[in-house]
Backbone bond lengths (Angstrom), bond angles and torsions (degrees), N, CA, C in turn:
res aa  C-N    CA-C-N  psi(-1)  N-CA   C-N-CA  omega(-1)  CA-C   N-CA-C  phi
1 M - - - 1.401 - - 1.506 110.59 -
2 R 1.241 108.88 143.68 1.556 116.49 176.79 1.581 111.09 -116.35
3 Y 1.223 119.06 154.46 1.507 120.72 -179.67 1.483 109.18 -141.32
4 H 1.383 110.86 163.52 1.509 113.97 178.57 1.579 115.08 -108.82
5 N 1.328 112.91 -22.55 1.460 117.31 -178.32 1.580 112.41 -170.71
6 I 1.290 112.29 156.49 1.459 120.35 174.74 1.585 105.92 -122.38
7 T 1.380 116.33 108.01 1.398 118.01 -178.11 1.501 113.81 -92.29
8 H 1.325 115.11 128.93 1.482 117.19 -178.95 1.520 105.53 -94.54
9 D 1.375 114.76 160.85 1.382 127.34 172.15 1.672 111.28 44.41
10 D 1.292 115.42 50.63 1.476 118.26 -177.00 1.601 105.90 -92.70
11 M 1.294 106.64 142.13 1.573 112.22 -178.11 1.602 106.40 -121.61
12 L 1.251 122.02 10.79 1.492 122.07 -173.04 1.485 111.78 -110.30
13 N 1.334 120.68 -24.11 1.412 123.12 -173.52 1.591 112.66 -112.36
14 G 1.307 108.87 59.21 1.449 117.46 179.14 1.526 114.99 128.49
15 D 1.313 117.63 167.74 1.458 120.26 -177.70 1.509 114.20 -70.13
16 G 1.287 115.83 133.96 1.469 120.43 175.81 1.520 108.13 80.59
17 L 1.337 116.06 -168.37 1.527 129.07 -178.40 1.437 103.08 -87.24
18 R 1.391 118.69 130.82 1.458 122.53 -168.99 1.553 109.18 -138.07
19 V 1.313 117.67 162.39 1.467 125.70 162.48 1.434 104.76 -104.30
20 V 1.392 120.11 135.75 1.410 124.28 -176.20 1.624 107.78 -118.99
21 L 1.380 118.60 128.55 1.337 118.95 170.81 1.577 108.91 -105.14
22 W 1.275 112.07 120.59 1.591 122.41 -174.91 1.580 101.23 -95.41
23 V 1.296 116.12 102.80 1.519 121.04 177.69 1.474 109.53 -80.82
24 A 1.349 114.20 163.73 1.469 122.60 171.71 1.491 112.34 -100.84
25 G 1.326 116.42 140.34 1.494 118.26 178.05 1.426 110.29 116.96
26 C 1.500 118.66 111.24 1.421 120.46 170.51 1.545 103.98 -157.45
27 D 1.421 110.37 135.46 1.533 111.74 171.69 1.444 113.95 -108.19
28 H 1.403 120.58 13.79 1.474 120.77 -177.98 1.534 105.97 -78.24
29 C 1.339 113.48 -39.40 1.505 118.90 -176.18 1.502 116.92 47.67
30 C 1.302 113.34 50.78 1.471 115.18 -176.02 1.489 118.59 -66.89
31 K 1.294 119.42 134.26 1.410 121.80 -178.72 1.530 108.44 -62.13
32 G 1.394 115.90 131.90 1.400 122.67 -172.09 1.374 120.25 81.01
33 C 1.400 120.96 3.14 1.387 125.47 177.64 1.545 112.05 -44.64
34 Q 1.291 116.81 137.24 1.513 119.67 175.11 1.496 113.81 -73.32
35 N 1.326 120.17 -17.38 1.429 123.92 -173.89 1.584 111.53 -131.21
36 P 1.238 118.20 57.51 1.567 112.46 -179.61 1.569 112.95 -69.21
37 M 1.329 113.64 -19.18 1.365 117.54 172.58 1.561 118.13 -60.21
38 T 1.268 113.22 -15.75 1.506 123.08 -178.24 1.504 110.18 -90.40
39 W 1.322 122.63 -10.02 1.397 124.60 -173.30 1.523 115.63 -65.38
40 D 1.249 115.46 -34.02 1.553 118.22 -176.63 1.539 107.96 -75.60
41 P 1.243 115.56 122.71 1.498 118.72 -177.91 1.670 111.33 -69.46
42 E 1.324 113.60 -16.38 1.432 117.25 177.61 1.396 114.01 -94.26
43 G 1.327 120.80 -5.13 1.496 125.64 179.44 1.527 111.67 -74.68
44 G 1.292 111.90 176.72 1.454 117.66 177.74 1.525 114.32 70.24
45 L 1.447 114.13 -149.06 1.400 116.03 -171.86 1.590 105.62 -125.55
46 L 1.270 114.65 157.25 1.455 117.99 177.60 1.525 109.90 -71.37
47 F 1.372 116.20 132.29 1.455 120.46 179.45 1.446 106.81 -75.87
48 D 1.332 118.05 117.51 1.478 122.32 -174.32 1.530 108.27 -128.00
49 D 1.398 115.33 -174.25 1.398 120.40 179.06 1.465 114.26 -59.78
50 A 1.331 121.68 -36.34 1.447 122.80 176.72 1.454 113.12 -66.19
51 A 1.291 119.38 -36.37 1.458 121.42 173.41 1.540 113.39 -63.20
52 K 1.381 110.89 -44.37 1.438 114.11 -178.49 1.525 110.49 -68.54
53 Q 1.277 119.95 -32.68 1.472 123.40 171.96 1.437 113.88 -63.74
54 E 1.299 118.11 -36.59 1.446 124.60 177.89 1.601 107.81 -57.28
55 I 1.351 110.64 -50.10 1.412 116.63 -178.36 1.609 112.20 -63.53
56 F 1.274 116.93 -40.84 1.445 122.20 178.51 1.467 109.56 -63.42
57 D 1.328 113.64 -45.22 1.482 118.36 -179.87 1.603 110.80 -54.31
58 Q 1.265 113.29 -38.97 1.561 122.08 178.57 1.497 107.18 -68.36
59 L 1.295 117.96 -51.16 1.416 124.17 177.75 1.501 119.52 -57.93
60 D 1.315 113.81 -26.80 1.510 123.17 177.49 1.538 106.33 -66.97
61 K 1.287 119.52 -23.84 1.439 120.79 -179.24 1.504 113.53 -69.66
62 S 1.315 119.04 128.44 1.557 119.37 -171.72 1.589 109.31 -66.26
63 Y 1.299 115.73 -26.32 1.502 117.03 -178.17 1.501 117.14 -82.80
64 I 1.436 118.06 -4.37 1.372 118.39 -179.87 1.531 104.06 -95.60
65 N 1.400 108.00 129.29 1.454 119.53 -175.08 1.478 115.25 -78.85
66 G 1.340 118.02 -26.40 1.511 119.56 177.21 1.526 111.32 168.54
67 L 1.334 109.20 -169.23 1.516 119.34 179.95 1.573 111.51 -109.96
68 T 1.357 112.66 140.21 1.400 116.47 172.91 1.476 111.32 -114.93
69 F 1.267 121.69 132.41 1.493 123.12 168.07 1.528 109.43 -95.66
70 S 1.370 114.04 125.34 1.474 120.38 173.73 1.487 108.60 -140.04
71 G 1.243 115.65 -167.55 1.503 115.87 177.07 1.546 112.72 175.43
72 G 1.228 112.46 -140.93 1.500 134.97 47.60 1.498 113.50 24.56
73 D 1.273 115.59 -159.87 1.435 122.07 176.09 1.553 110.31 -127.13
74 P 1.239 117.71 123.50 1.486 120.46 -179.08 1.592 107.60 -67.92
75 L 1.311 114.54 -19.97 1.548 115.44 -176.76 1.568 108.02 -100.65
76 F 1.292 119.17 8.55 1.546 120.74 166.81 1.529 107.99 -54.83
77 A 1.260 112.76 143.08 1.519 120.49 -172.67 1.513 112.94 -44.26
78 S 1.293 118.06 -51.60 1.516 119.73 -176.71 1.499 112.05 -72.82
79 N 1.265 124.64 -5.03 1.462 125.66 -177.89 1.592 114.37 -104.37
80 R 1.239 113.36 -19.34 1.527 118.37 -165.64 1.606 108.98 -62.52
81 I 1.310 121.26 -44.04 1.427 118.41 178.64 1.371 113.89 -64.62
82 A 1.364 119.50 -48.54 1.474 122.79 -172.90 1.625 104.35 -64.56
83 V 1.245 112.66 -47.44 1.516 117.40 175.71 1.475 117.65 -48.43
84 R 1.335 115.04 -50.61 1.444 121.66 173.48 1.420 116.17 -62.65
85 E 1.303 116.07 -36.35 1.492 117.78 177.94 1.547 111.85 -65.75
86 L 1.379 111.65 -47.05 1.441 114.04 -172.72 1.551 108.12 -74.17
87 A 1.370 120.88 -31.67 1.501 119.29 171.48 1.420 112.39 -63.76
88 E 1.348 119.42 -39.01 1.453 118.80 -179.09 1.603 109.47 -69.28
89 E 1.225 114.96 -35.98 1.551 117.91 175.32 1.512 112.78 -63.01
90 V 1.421 116.58 -45.41 1.336 120.63 -178.42 1.470 112.30 -65.35
91 K 1.383 117.56 -42.31 1.467 119.76 176.59 1.545 114.20 -62.08
92 A 1.388 116.08 -32.28 1.441 119.50 -178.22 1.601 108.01 -77.18
93 K 1.274 119.98 -35.51 1.398 125.86 -177.29 1.618 113.19 -85.61
94 Y 1.327 117.15 -26.93 1.378 119.38 -169.07 1.561 102.44 -139.51
95 P 1.423 122.69 63.44 1.459 121.33 -175.30 1.527 114.74 -60.70
96 D 1.290 118.06 -20.61 1.475 114.53 -176.00 1.498 108.52 -97.12
97 K 1.290 121.87 4.71 1.441 122.23 173.42 1.548 108.94 -93.14
98 T 1.299 114.33 147.93 1.507 119.56 177.87 1.491 111.81 -95.18
99 I 1.297 114.65 149.54 1.442 123.68 172.11 1.559 110.99 -113.47
100 W 1.269 116.16 127.47 1.485 124.06 172.74 1.507 109.28 -116.02
101 L 1.358 112.28 149.33 1.438 122.15 -170.03 1.572 109.07 -135.32
102 Y 1.335 121.09 120.75 1.354 119.77 174.74 1.495 110.86 -102.96
103 T 1.365 117.58 132.63 1.532 119.50 -175.91 1.528 103.11 -143.47
104 G 1.373 108.98 155.74 1.506 119.29 170.46 1.421 111.18 -86.39
105 F 1.403 119.70 -14.41 1.430 122.05 -179.53 1.528 111.02 -70.17
106 Q 1.321 118.28 155.66 1.429 122.01 170.21 1.674 108.72 -81.74
107 W 1.314 109.75 151.46 1.513 117.27 -177.20 1.524 110.88 -56.23
108 A 1.308 118.10 -38.36 1.530 118.37 -179.07 1.501 109.41 -66.35
109 D 1.348 122.01 -18.50 1.473 121.91 -178.20 1.452 108.60 -92.12
110 V 1.367 122.18 -20.29 1.447 123.80 179.91 1.446 121.22 -117.34
111 M 1.340 113.37 -0.88 1.378 117.24 -172.71 1.581 115.68 -58.38
112 Q 1.405 114.02 -28.55 1.438 120.38 177.38 1.494 115.78 -95.04
113 D 1.402 115.95 10.04 1.370 120.07 -176.62 1.681 107.77 -65.84
114 P 1.294 119.23 143.87 1.464 119.69 -175.14 1.516 111.45 -60.38
115 V 1.296 122.29 -19.33 1.479 125.48 -175.28 1.529 108.34 -72.22
116 M 1.295 117.79 -31.59 1.428 122.12 -165.42 1.518 115.94 -56.68
117 P 1.330 120.87 -35.31 1.487 119.97 176.10 1.571 117.17 -61.11
118 F 1.303 111.80 -13.60 1.447 122.19 -179.14 1.594 111.74 -103.88
119 V 1.269 119.53 -2.91 1.459 122.02 -167.58 1.537 105.02 -111.50
120 D 1.333 115.62 137.00 1.449 119.77 175.52 1.424 117.88 -87.89
121 V 1.372 112.97 -43.84 1.453 122.96 -177.93 1.558 112.48 -135.93
122 V 1.306 116.73 130.38 1.501 123.26 169.69 1.487 110.64 -111.40
123 V 1.341 112.49 136.25 1.471 118.63 169.50 1.491 103.90 -108.52
124 D 1.353 117.40 111.00 1.458 122.37 -170.26 1.561 111.15 -106.56
125 G 1.221 112.67 164.15 1.421 125.02 174.42 1.532 113.88 93.07
126 E 1.358 109.68 153.80 1.519 116.26 175.45 1.573 109.95 -68.02
127 F 1.365 110.82 147.73 1.394 114.98 171.20 1.581 108.88 -70.80
128 Q 1.376 116.23 127.55 1.456 123.29 178.78 1.561 104.77 -110.82
129 Q 1.403 112.73 111.82 1.514 118.41 -179.98 1.472 109.89 -56.38
130 E 1.248 121.09 -40.04 1.485 130.21 -175.67 1.542 110.83 -68.82
131 S 1.349 117.79 -13.22 1.435 123.59 178.41 1.547 112.55 -115.25
132 F 1.329 114.52 12.53 1.394 119.49 -175.65 1.507 110.78 -63.03
133 D 1.265 117.97 144.67 1.546 122.82 175.04 1.517 103.76 -155.36
134 A 1.254 112.88 114.11 1.443 124.40 176.40 1.557 114.12 -64.19
135 N 1.322 120.70 -15.26 1.456 125.46 177.34 1.396 116.19 -90.36
136 L 1.369 114.35 -1.47 1.587 118.97 179.16 1.597 107.31 -74.89
137 L 1.338 109.98 145.28 1.497 117.21 -179.08 1.563 104.12 -91.43
138 W 1.312 115.92 128.06 1.448 127.53 173.62 1.556 118.71 55.74
139 K 1.343 114.10 18.15 1.450 120.42 174.05 1.540 109.02 -148.81
140 G 1.373 109.27 158.64 1.453 116.15 -176.58 1.542 115.85 -93.75
141 S 1.239 115.89 -35.01 1.487 120.99 179.87 1.491 114.92 -132.35
142 A 1.357 117.06 148.32 1.497 124.57 -173.85 1.480 114.36 -52.86
143 N 1.251 118.05 -25.99 1.488 119.09 -176.36 1.496 114.26 -72.52
144 Q 1.301 117.16 -20.95 1.567 124.80 -174.44 1.522 105.15 -80.38
145 K 1.350 110.68 148.15 1.465 120.81 -179.58 1.559 106.17 -115.20
146 V 1.331 119.33 142.10 1.356 124.77 165.63 1.524 111.30 -103.12
147 I 1.358 111.49 107.22 1.470 120.24 -163.20 1.559 110.89 -107.86
148 D 1.282 115.73 129.89 1.459 126.17 171.44 1.558 105.21 -75.77
149 V 1.323 115.35 98.80 1.461 116.70 -171.68 1.479 113.41 -64.60
150 Q 1.477 115.38 -51.27 1.394 117.09 -179.15 1.558 119.47 -61.18
151 K 1.330 114.02 -37.58 1.518 116.41 173.34 1.484 109.25 -65.25
152 T 1.323 116.95 -37.69 1.493 120.93 -174.80 1.571 107.57 -68.86
153 L 1.271 117.70 -47.16 1.576 123.11 179.60 1.504 109.25 -61.95
154 K 1.302 119.61 -30.70 1.487 121.27 177.49 1.478 116.08 -86.66
155 S 1.271 119.24 -10.17 1.368 126.93 -175.55 1.607 110.30 -71.16
156 A 1.380 114.54 163.87 1.445 120.17 -178.49 1.523 109.15 -66.59
157 D 1.331 116.54 -27.71 1.491 122.91 -178.75 1.481 110.58 -133.55
158 P 1.384 115.64 85.52 1.456 116.43 -175.76 1.591 111.84 -67.28
159 K 1.175 119.33 -5.56 1.504 121.43 178.61 1.539 107.61 -75.30
160 Q 1.361 117.54 -27.45 1.414 120.31 176.56 1.565 110.33 -97.10
161 P 1.295 113.45 110.27 1.443 118.26 -171.16 1.572 110.94 -68.80
162 V 1.407 113.67 139.88 1.426 116.97 168.59 1.572 106.77 -88.71
163 L 1.270 115.28 130.83 1.437 117.48 -175.28 1.599 111.34 -82.27
164 Y 1.191 118.03 139.90 1.548 125.35 176.68 1.442 104.05 -71.74
165 C 1.448 112.84 127.40 1.483 119.89 179.82 1.573 112.62 59.44
166 G 1.298 117.07 32.65 1.426 119.18 177.74 1.491 115.83 64.68
167 D 1.220 125.37 -149.31 1.399 125.43 -172.07 1.562 113.12 -106.97
168 Y 1.268 117.97 18.14 1.512 120.11 -175.58 1.541 110.72 -82.94
169 S 1.390 115.04 -10.91 1.400 121.63 179.05 1.607 113.06 -88.27
């Protein structure tokens, strides 16, 4: 896996204060994307032990609520295994921290992805410039959903996402 940045003390990409891993690789190529420089899967830097340690050093801080995967797309084909492995390791080491994941894929297409048992919230769907609204919480366009993954997976019909914090976001 490759990445472009690790953001510390982020308040925009999930609930609370977070560390964000911005991965490389995306084939959605949404018009108006805020991060087109992350589309190239060969761009950025190799995710190595030093990068992982940087994330852990941030998660060690009591005031950090968790880790957010963004990009690019964490569920881009070349990212999926490494993202799942890192999410699993983070959940084992920091069980009280939350994991958020932004993806251009729809929930129905990723709900069975092996990373989902380790993810608390998914923001799904491609960014749609014509549906952009700067007042939306944790998402860029109205078509996207902020999904409580664990409640959804435990529900009677996991194909119907349970929204995180209801529908105000």
